[in-house]
C-alpha positions in Angstrom: 23.9 32.0 -15.4 20.9 33.3 -17.3 17.4 32.6 -16.0 15.3 30.1 -17.8 13.8 32.1 -20.7 10.6 33.9 -19.6 8.6 32.6 -22.6 9.6 29.0 -21.8 8.7 29.4 -18.1 5.4 31.0 -18.9 4.6 28.3 -21.4 5.3 25.4 -19.0 3.5 27.1 -16.1 0.5 28.2 -18.2 -0.1 24.6 -19.1 -0.4 23.8 -15.5 -2.7 26.8 -14.8 -5.1 25.6 -17.6 -5.4 22.4 -15.6 -7.2 24.6 -13.0 -7.4 23.3 -9.5 -7.1 19.7 -10.6 -3.8 19.2 -8.6 -3.5 16.2 -6.4 -6.1 15.9 -3.7 -7.8 19.2 -4.4 -10.9 18.3 -6.4 -12.0 15.2 -4.5 -11.6 13.0 -7.6 -9.7 12.4 -10.7 -8.4 15.3 -12.7 -9.7 15.7 -16.2 -8.8 17.4 -19.5 -5.7 16.8 -21.6 -3.9 13.9 -19.9 -0.4 12.9 -20.9 0.5 9.2 -21.3 1.2 7.5 -18.0 4.0 5.4 -19.5 7.0 5.2 -17.2 9.3 5.8 -20.2 10.7 9.3 -20.3 10.3 11.3 -23.5 14.1 11.7 -24.1 14.7 9.9 -27.4 16.0 13.0 -29.2 18.5 13.7 -26.5 19.6 10.1 -26.2 20.7 10.3 -29.9 22.9 13.3 -29.2 26.7 13.1 -28.5 27.5 12.0 -24.9 30.4 14.3 -24.3 28.3 17.0 -22.7 26.6 14.8 -20.1 26.1 16.3 -16.6 25.3 14.5 -13.4 22.4 15.7 -11.2 22.7 15.7 -7.4 20.6 16.7 -4.4 21.5 16.9 -0.8 19.4 17.9 2.3 20.8 18.6 5.8 18.3 19.1 8.6 18.8 20.3 12.2 16.5 21.0 15.1 19.2 22.1 17.6 17.7 25.5 18.1 14.4 24.1 19.4 13.4 25.1 23.0 10.9 23.6 25.6 8.0 25.6 27.0 9.4 27.0 30.2 7.5 30.1 31.3 6.7 31.0 27.7 5.9 29.1 24.5 8.2 26.4 23.4 9.5 26.2 19.9 10.3 23.5 17.4 12.8 25.1 15.1 13.4 22.8 12.2 15.8 24.0 9.6 16.6 22.2 6.3 19.3 23.3 3.8 19.1 21.9 0.3 21.8 21.9 -2.4 21.3 20.9 -6.0 24.2 20.4 -8.4 25.0 19.7 -12.0 28.5 18.2 -12.2 30.6 17.6 -15.3 32.7 14.7 -16.3 35.8 16.3 -14.7 34.1 16.6 -11.4 33.6 20.3 -11.7 30.4 22.0 -10.7 28.6 23.2 -13.8 25.6 24.7 -11.8 24.7 25.1 -8.2 21.4 26.0 -6.5 21.0 26.5 -2.7 17.9 27.1 -0.7 16.7 26.5 2.9 13.4 26.4 4.8 13.1 27.2 8.5 9.9 25.7 10.0 9.3 27.3 13.4 6.4 25.6 15.2 5.5 27.0 18.7 3.7 24.9 21.4 2.4 25.8 24.8 3.3 24.7 28.4 0.2 22.4 28.4 1.3 20.7 25.2 -0.9 22.4 22.7 0.2 23.5 19.2 0.3 27.3 19.0 0.2 27.4 15.2 -2.5 26.3 12.8 -1.6 22.8 11.4 -2.6 24.1 8.0 0.4 26.5 8.0 2.9 26.2 5.1 6.4 27.5 5.2 8.1 29.3 2.3 11.7 28.8 1.7 14.3 31.5 2.4 14.6 32.2 -1.3 10.8 32.5 -1.7 10.8 34.9 1.3 13.3 37.1 -0.6 13.6 40.5 1.1 11.0 39.5 3.7 13.6 37.3 5.3 15.1 40.4 6.8 18.9 39.8 6.7 20.0 42.7 4.6 20.4 45.3 7.3 22.1 42.9 9.7 24.4 41.5 7.1 26.9 44.3 7.1 27.0 44.4 3.3 23.3 45.2 2.6 22.6 41.8 1.0 19.7 39.4 1.7 20.1 35.7 2.3 19.0 34.8 -1.2 21.5 37.3 -2.7 24.4 35.9 -0.6 23.5 32.3 -1.4 23.3 33.2 -5.1 26.8 34.8 -4.9 28.2 31.7 -3.2 26.6 29.4 -5.8 28.1 31.5 -8.6 31.5 31.4 -6.9 31.6 27.6 -6.6 30.5 27.1 -10.2 33.5 25.8 -12.2 35.3 24.5 -9.1 35.9 21.0 -8.0 34.6 19.7 -4.6 38.2 19.7 -3.3 38.6 23.4 -4.2 35.3 24.3 -2.6 36.3 22.5 0.6 39.6 24.2 0.6 38.3 27.8 0.6 39.4 30.0 3.5 36.8 30.4 6.3 36.7 32.2 9.7 35.6 30.6 12.9 31.9 31.1 12.0 32.6 29.4 8.6 32.0 32.7 6.8 34.3 33.2 3.7 37.5 35.3 4.2 38.7 35.3 0.6 38.4 38.9 -0.7 36.7 37.8 -3.9 33.8 36.3 -1.8 33.7 38.1 1.5 32.4 41.3 0.0 29.3 39.5 -1.1 28.9 36.7 1.5 29.0 37.2 5.2 26.8 34.3 6.3 28.2 31.0 7.5 28.8 28.7 4.5 30.0 25.5 6.3 26.6 23.9 5.9 26.5 24.8 2.2 29.9 23.2 1.7 28.7 20.0 3.5 25.6 20.0 1.2 27.7 20.5 -1.9 30.0 17.6 -1.0 27.0 15.4 -0.3 25.1 16.4 -3.5 28.2 15.6 -5.6 28.5 12.2 -3.9 24.9 11.5 -4.7 25.0 12.8 -8.3 24.0 10.6 -11.2 23.8 10.9 -14.9 20.0 11.2 -15.4 19.8 13.1 -18.7 21.1 16.6 -18.0 23.4 18.2 -20.6 25.6 21.2 -20.9 23.4 24.3 -21.6 20.6 23.1 -19.3 19.2 25.2 -16.5 19.1 24.1 -12.9 16.2 24.6 -10.5 15.7 23.7 -6.9 12.2 23.7 -5.3 11.1 23.1 -1.7 7.5 22.6 -0.5 6.9 22.5 3.2 3.8 22.0 5.5 3.1 21.0 9.1 -0.2 19.2 8.6 1.0 16.1 10.4 1.7 18.0 13.6 -0.4 17.4 16.6 -0.7 18.6 20.3 0.1 16.4 23.3 -2.8 14.4 24.8 -2.7 10.8 26.0 0.4 10.5 23.8 3.2 12.9 23.0 2.7 15.9 20.8 4.6 16.3 17.5 5.7 19.4 15.7 6.6 18.1 12.3 7.8 19.9 9.2 7.1 17.8 6.0 9.2 19.0 3.1 9.4 17.8 -0.5 12.5 18.7 -2.6 13.0 18.7 -6.3 16.4 19.2 -8.0 15.6 19.6 -11.7 17.5 20.4 -14.9 15.5 22.0 -17.7 16.2 22.4 -21.5 15.9 26.0 -22.8 12.3 25.2 -23.9 11.3 24.3 -20.3 11.4 20.5 -20.8 12.6 18.6 -17.8 15.9 16.8 -18.7 16.7 15.3 -15.3 15.0 15.1 -11.9 15.8 14.1 -8.3 13.0 14.0 -5.7 13.4 13.6 -2.0 11.4 14.3 1.2 12.0 14.9 4.9 10.0 14.7 8.1 11.7 16.9 10.7 9.9 16.2 13.9 10.2 17.5 17.5 8.2 15.7 20.1 7.0 17.2 23.4 4.8 16.1 26.3 1.8 17.7 28.1 4.0 20.0 30.1 5.8 21.4 27.1 9.0 19.5 27.7 10.8 18.3 24.6 11.1 14.5 24.7 13.0 13.8 21.4 16.7 14.0 20.7 17.3 17.4 19.0 20.6 16.1 17.6 18.7 13.7 15.3 20.0 12.3 13.1 17.4 13.6 10.6 17.6 11.6 7.5 15.7 12.2 4.3 13.2 9.6 2.9 15.7 8.6 0.3 18.4 8.1 2.9 16.0 6.1 5.1 15.5 3.7 2.1 13.8 0.5 3.1 13.6 1.5 6.8 11.1 4.2 5.9 8.6 1.4 6.1 6.1 2.1 3.3 6.6 -1.1 1.2 4.0 -3.3 2.8 1.4 -0.5 3.0 2.0 0.8 -0.6 -0.1 -1.9 -2.2 2.5 -2.4 -4.9 5.4 -3.6 -2.8 7.4 -0.4 -3.4 9.2 1.9 -0.9 8.9 5.7 -0.9 12.3 6.2 -2.5 11.4 3.8 -5.3 8.1 5.5 -6.0 9.8 9.0 -6.0 12.4 7.7 -8.4 9.7 6.3 -10.7 8.0 9.7 -10.8 11.2 11.5 -11.4 11.9 9.2 -14.4 8.4 9.9 -15.7 9.0 13.6 -15.4 12.0 13.5 -17.7 11.0 14.8 -21.2 7.9 16.5 -19.9 7.1 20.0 -18.8 5.8 20.9 -15.3 2.5 21.9 -16.9 2.1 18.5 -18.5 2.8 16.8 -15.1 0.1 18.9 -13.5 -2.4 17.6 -16.1 -1.8 14.0 -15.0 -5.0 12.2 -14.1 -5.0 11.4 -10.3 -7.1 9.7 -7.8 -8.9 11.3 -4.9 -5.8 11.0 -2.8 -3.6 12.4 -5.5 -1.9 9.3 -6.8 -1.7 8.6 -10.6 -5.1 7.2 -11.7 -4.1 4.8 -14.4 -1.6 3.5 -16.9 1.9 2.1 -16.2 2.7 4.8 -13.7 0.0 3.7 -11.4 1.7 0.4 -11.0 4.8 2.1 -9.7 3.4 5.1 -7.8 0.6 5.0 -5.3 1.6 8.0 -3.2 0.2 11.5 -3.9 2.2 13.3 -6.5 0.9 16.7 -5.5 3.8 17.6 -3.3 6.2 16.5 -6.1 4.5 18.8 -8.6 4.5 21.7 -6.2 8.3 21.3 -5.7 8.8 20.9 -9.4 6.8 24.1 -10.1 9.0 26.0 -7.7 12.1 24.6 -9.2 11.0 25.8 -12.6 10.2 29.3 -11.3 13.8 29.7 -10.0 15.7 27.7 -12.7 18.7 29.6 -14.1 
């Protein structure tokens, strides 16, 4: 697949740059300047009038594990929270039209007296963002980095059905054994296959069409982490995910947003007190049990607000979204959107910006 044309990407990102530092929660007030309409209706009229034979479904899946975490026993403990995300475009025959895979590994150390050993302001780049700095090439046996191997795997599954992907030959580590793939992929792909199946199951027709580009963005921080005191400490990785399709001119044609809070709890002696086997569900998967409805002020859960912002994003560019007028806490400042979204849209826009940067 060809990367989203450079001129289109520059244009949509430049619009956001011209908005300066007016992103959610950064200027202590509402953002100013050119402000797009805050109507909830997506700007997709021209596409809706086009033939429907080329419709693609957009899907997103996230799988999180904390199984590699360790208590502080003679040395620092570690909350090792790993999330793998898969974005798909699926055609009417159930074949994968495009696939994007990324992951983020949030490693948060803590001491034997229950203190965090990492600044709570730390952010975690995804493995794709780390690129060659991830450091897998030498150990891979084929001289390929993680992002190169996942790109090869994504390319391999494109054009296949989910059943065909699930039926590929794997070794005991779930690394591919098929000659066509084993020369470019030596990492375990079992988690990718699980994510592909889940993303396909979640996929919906949201506006993507054949010829669109697919991007996947992940934004992760640990600002809600805290050391142990009178209560347990928490090492928490907060991630926001965006699976986005783009028209060749950089306009968003479909969008799925989700979030996760991978948390490992520990006490004042550095012992882990939470179940490392989870389950770790995303905010969309938690649904009504996430518990935001009453506190939202508009009677809407997180997943409903995320879906409303995703609908608003359709037909707009990332730059236009970053110009949206927001309140001091980063929520939409007015218009119809403010009646459906009271959470900060800054993390959404950050994930959308990253999705645009890697769309292909």
